[in-house]
C-alpha positions as CSV (number, residue, x, y, z in Angstrom):
1,M,131.2,47.6,192.0
2,S,134.8,48.6,191.8
3,M,136.0,51.9,190.9
4,L,137.9,50.6,187.9
5,S,134.7,49.1,186.3
6,L,132.9,52.3,186.9
7,T,135.6,54.4,185.1
8,A,135.7,51.9,182.2
9,G,132.0,52.1,181.8
10,R,132.1,55.9,181.7
11,A,135.0,55.7,179.0
12,A,132.9,53.4,176.9
13,A,129.9,55.7,177.2
14,L,132.1,58.8,176.0
15,R,133.4,56.8,173.1
16,A,130.0,55.8,172.0
17,Q,128.9,59.5,172.3
18,N,131.9,60.5,170.1
19,R,131.0,58.0,167.5
20,V,127.5,59.2,167.3
21,S,128.8,62.9,167.0
22,V,131.1,61.8,164.1
23,Q,128.4,59.9,162.3
24,R,126.0,62.7,162.6
25,T,128.4,65.3,160.9
26,A,130.2,63.0,158.4
27,P,127.8,63.2,155.4
28,F,128.0,67.0,155.2
29,S,130.4,68.4,152.6
30,V,132.1,71.9,152.6
31,L,133.1,71.7,148.9
32,A,132.3,74.9,146.9
33,P,129.9,74.6,144.1
34,V,131.4,74.1,140.7
35,A,131.1,77.1,138.4
36,K,129.6,76.6,135.0
37,Q,131.9,76.5,132.0
38,I,131.2,78.9,129.1
39,T,132.6,78.6,125.6
40,V,132.9,81.4,123.3
41,T,134.8,82.1,120.1
42,F,137.2,85.2,119.6
43,I,137.5,86.3,116.0
44,E,140.8,88.1,115.6
45,P,141.3,90.9,113.0
46,D,142.8,88.5,110.4
47,G,139.8,86.2,110.7
48,A,141.6,83.6,112.9
49,E,139.2,82.1,115.4
50,I,140.2,81.0,118.9
51,E,137.7,79.0,121.0
52,A,138.0,79.9,124.8
53,T,136.3,78.3,127.8
54,G,136.1,80.1,131.2
55,E,134.1,80.0,134.3
56,E,130.8,81.9,134.5
57,G,131.7,85.4,136.1
58,T,135.1,85.6,134.3
59,N,135.4,88.9,132.3
60,L,136.1,88.6,128.6
61,M,139.4,90.3,129.0
62,E,140.6,87.8,131.5
63,L,139.3,84.9,129.3
64,A,141.2,86.3,126.4
65,H,144.6,86.5,128.3
66,E,144.0,83.0,129.7
67,N,143.7,81.7,126.1
68,D,146.3,83.6,124.5
69,V,144.0,85.9,122.5
70,D,145.7,89.0,121.3
71,L,143.4,91.5,123.4
72,E,145.6,94.0,125.1
73,G,144.1,95.3,128.4
74,A,146.6,98.1,129.1
75,C,145.0,99.3,132.3
76,E,144.5,95.6,133.5
77,G,140.8,95.9,133.8
78,A,140.5,99.3,135.7
79,C,138.2,100.7,132.9
80,A,140.8,103.2,132.3
81,C,141.6,102.6,128.7
82,S,140.1,101.2,125.5
83,T,142.5,98.4,124.6
84,C,140.3,95.6,125.5
85,H,137.6,96.8,123.1
86,V,135.5,94.1,121.7
87,I,132.5,93.8,119.3
88,L,129.6,91.6,120.5
89,D,126.7,89.8,118.7
90,D,123.6,92.0,118.6
91,K,121.7,89.6,120.7
92,I,124.1,89.3,123.5
93,Y,124.7,93.0,123.5
94,D,121.0,93.7,124.0
95,E,120.8,91.2,126.9
96,L,123.7,92.8,128.9
97,P,123.3,95.6,131.4
98,E,124.0,99.1,130.0
99,P,127.6,100.3,130.0
100,S,128.5,102.5,132.8
101,D,129.5,106.2,132.2
102,E,133.0,105.4,132.8
103,E,132.9,102.5,130.2
104,N,131.1,104.7,127.7
105,D,133.7,107.4,128.2
106,M,136.6,104.8,127.4
107,L,134.5,103.5,124.4
108,D,134.5,107.0,122.9
109,L,138.2,106.7,122.6
110,A,138.1,103.2,121.0
111,F,139.2,102.5,117.5
112,G,136.6,101.1,115.2
113,L,133.8,101.8,117.6
114,T,130.4,99.9,116.7
115,D,126.9,99.9,117.9
116,T,127.7,96.7,119.8
117,S,131.1,97.7,121.2
118,R,132.0,97.0,124.9
119,L,135.2,96.8,126.9
120,G,136.0,93.2,127.6
121,C,137.0,94.0,131.1
122,Q,133.5,95.0,131.8
123,V,131.7,92.0,130.4
124,E,131.4,88.9,132.5
125,L,130.5,85.5,131.1
126,T,127.1,84.2,131.6
127,A,125.3,81.0,130.5
128,E,123.4,83.0,127.8
129,M,126.8,83.7,126.1
130,E,127.5,80.0,125.4
131,G,128.6,79.8,121.8
132,M,129.0,83.7,121.4
133,R,131.3,85.0,118.8
134,I,133.4,88.1,119.8
135,K,135.1,90.2,117.1
136,L,138.4,92.0,117.9
137,P,138.8,95.4,116.2
138,S,141.6,95.8,113.6
139,A,143.5,98.2,116.0
140,T,143.5,99.6,119.5
141,R,144.4,103.0,120.8
142,N,147.1,102.6,123.6
143,F,147.8,106.1,125.1
144,Y,150.5,104.6,127.4
145,V,152.9,103.5,124.6
146,D,151.6,103.0,121.1
147,G,151.9,99.3,120.3
148,A,153.0,98.2,123.8
149,K,151.8,94.8,125.1
150,P,151.7,94.7,128.9
151,A,152.6,91.6,130.6
152,H,149.5,89.9,132.2
153,H,149.6,88.8,135.7
């Protein structure tokens, strides 16, 4: 057997080995799972309703900003103001985890506080919130500059 035919045989064996390797790994996918979409309705102080859809895990303040809902969020979600104050349905409010001490401290400063008030930056969308109606209070207290509307990033 010549040296050339021996080398050609080894090359063919290596190619076959590589094909098997590629075929073995090809069916697997590295795609991330698709997040569930949740639709809620924001009710503005004038009664206008804005339907908004977002991914599960998005907080209500972010969802409002993504859908041009007039919900301020002066501290940009740092739980350091009450300008993203929202009023939730009784049923949903009862299913949520208790507000943190920091959130309760900020809610104490909120205009128009109710038994089901929360800060939008602290409430994340879940499947149970599908169809929920979220009321916006008639006013907010912005301690930075009264009436200021920060640009959202």
